[in-house]
C-alpha positions in Angstrom: -106.4 50.4 -5.6 -110.0 49.9 -4.7 -110.8 48.7 -8.3 -107.8 46.4 -8.2 -109.1 44.7 -5.0 -112.6 44.4 -6.5 -111.1 42.8 -9.6 -109.1 40.3 -7.5 -112.2 39.4 -5.5 -114.2 38.9 -8.6 -111.6 36.7 -10.2 -111.3 34.6 -7.0 -115.1 34.2 -6.9 -115.1 33.0 -10.5 -112.3 30.6 -9.8 -114.1 28.9 -7.0 -117.6 29.0 -8.7 -116.3 27.6 -12.0 -116.7 23.9 -11.1 -120.3 24.5 -10.0 -121.1 26.4 -13.2 -119.5 24.2 -15.9 -119.3 21.0 -14.0 -116.4 18.8 -12.9 -114.4 16.4 -15.1 -116.3 13.5 -13.6 -119.5 13.1 -11.6 -118.7 9.9 -9.8 -115.3 10.4 -8.0 -114.9 6.8 -6.6 -116.8 3.8 -5.4 -115.6 2.0 -2.2 -117.0 -0.7 0.1 -116.6 -1.8 3.6 -118.2 -4.2 6.1 -120.3 -3.0 9.0 -122.5 -5.0 11.4 -123.4 -8.0 9.2 -123.7 -5.8 6.1 -121.6 -4.7 3.2 -121.8 -0.9 2.6 -121.1 0.4 -0.9 -120.2 4.1 -0.9 -120.5 6.1 -4.1 -118.4 9.3 -3.8 -119.2 12.3 -6.0 -117.1 15.2 -7.2 -120.1 17.6 -6.7 -122.8 17.8 -4.0 -125.6 15.4 -4.7 -129.1 15.3 -3.2 -130.8 11.9 -3.1 -134.4 12.0 -4.4 -135.6 8.4 -4.7 -134.7 4.9 -6.0 -136.1 1.9 -7.8 -136.7 -0.9 -6.9 -137.3 -0.2 -3.2 -135.5 -3.2 -1.6 -134.5 -6.0 -4.0 -133.5 -6.4 -7.6 -130.9 -7.1 -10.2 -130.3 -3.4 -10.6 -130.7 -0.3 -8.5 -131.5 3.1 -10.1 -131.0 6.1 -7.8 -132.4 9.4 -8.8 -130.1 12.2 -7.6 -130.2 15.9 -8.1 -126.7 17.4 -8.7 -125.8 20.8 -7.3 -124.0 21.9 -10.5 -125.3 23.5 -13.7 -123.1 21.9 -16.2 -123.3 18.1 -15.7 -126.9 17.2 -16.5 -126.2 15.4 -19.8 -123.0 13.5 -18.7 -122.8 9.8 -19.0 -120.0 7.7 -17.4 -119.4 4.1 -16.3 -117.0 3.4 -13.4 -117.2 -0.4 -13.3 -116.5 -1.6 -9.8 -114.3 1.4 -8.8 -112.0 0.6 -5.9 -114.4 -1.9 -4.4 -112.5 -4.9 -3.0 -113.2 -7.8 -5.3 -114.4 -10.2 -2.6 -117.0 -7.6 -1.4 -118.1 -6.9 -5.0 -118.5 -10.6 -5.6 -120.6 -11.1 -2.4 -123.1 -8.5 -3.4 -122.9 -9.4 -7.1 -121.8 -5.9 -8.3 -121.1 -5.7 -12.0 -120.9 -2.0 -12.6 -121.8 1.5 -11.3 -122.8 4.2 -13.9 -123.9 7.8 -13.9 -126.6 8.5 -16.5 -127.2 12.2 -16.7 -129.0 12.0 -20.0 -131.5 9.3 -19.1 -135.2 10.3 -19.3 -136.4 11.2 -15.8 -132.8 11.3 -14.5 -130.1 11.9 -13.8 -129.5 8.5 -12.3 -126.8 6.5 -10.6 -127.3 2.9 -11.7 -125.9 -0.1 -10.1 -126.0 -3.4 -11.9 -125.8 -6.8 -10.1 -125.4 -10.3 -11.5 -128.2 -11.7 -9.2 -131.1 -10.4 -7.2 -129.8 -8.4 -4.3 -131.4 -6.9 -1.2 -130.3 -3.3 -0.4 -131.1 -0.1 1.5 -130.1 3.4 0.2 -128.9 6.2 2.5 -127.8 9.8 1.9 -124.7 11.2 3.6 -125.3 14.4 5.5 -122.4 16.1 3.6 -124.1 15.4 0.2 -120.9 14.2 -1.3 -121.8 10.5 -1.3 -124.6 7.9 -1.3 -124.4 4.7 0.7 -126.0 1.4 -0.3 -126.3 -1.1 2.5 -126.4 -4.8 1.6 -127.5 -6.9 4.6 -125.6 -10.2 4.9 -127.0 -13.4 6.5 -125.7 -13.8 10.1 -123.4 -16.7 10.5 -124.2 -18.7 13.6 -121.2 -19.1 15.9 -122.1 -22.7 16.7 -123.2 -23.7 13.2 -120.9 -26.7 13.2 -122.3 -28.2 16.4 
């Protein structure tokens, strides 16, 4: 009976560790956007924990390349493009978002790369849960009495 319980525990451990060992079906789970305090916030959700390392360029550019370390052994050479994901079209158009891609095989990577159709100002933030990154795009304040 003791060996049976040990075998069951070992199988359960392998079952739950399997995604971390071989990697998930996708690295980027989804991309969403919302507005918050005169900014558009783009949230890149991951199917595995991700630790932000750095990004380039620092504040403004026609692309954003985020270096992220994945907490999984089997996804380092993956490459996938998600397009705009589930980002509302009007928000994607405001920030000029063309595509979001994961480049696991890029030299110096892996990277999450965002491509824009015009120079865009942004700020990158790491979520405390390590399951997503947020990119904040400040928007110009609209004066309440602009027409006066």
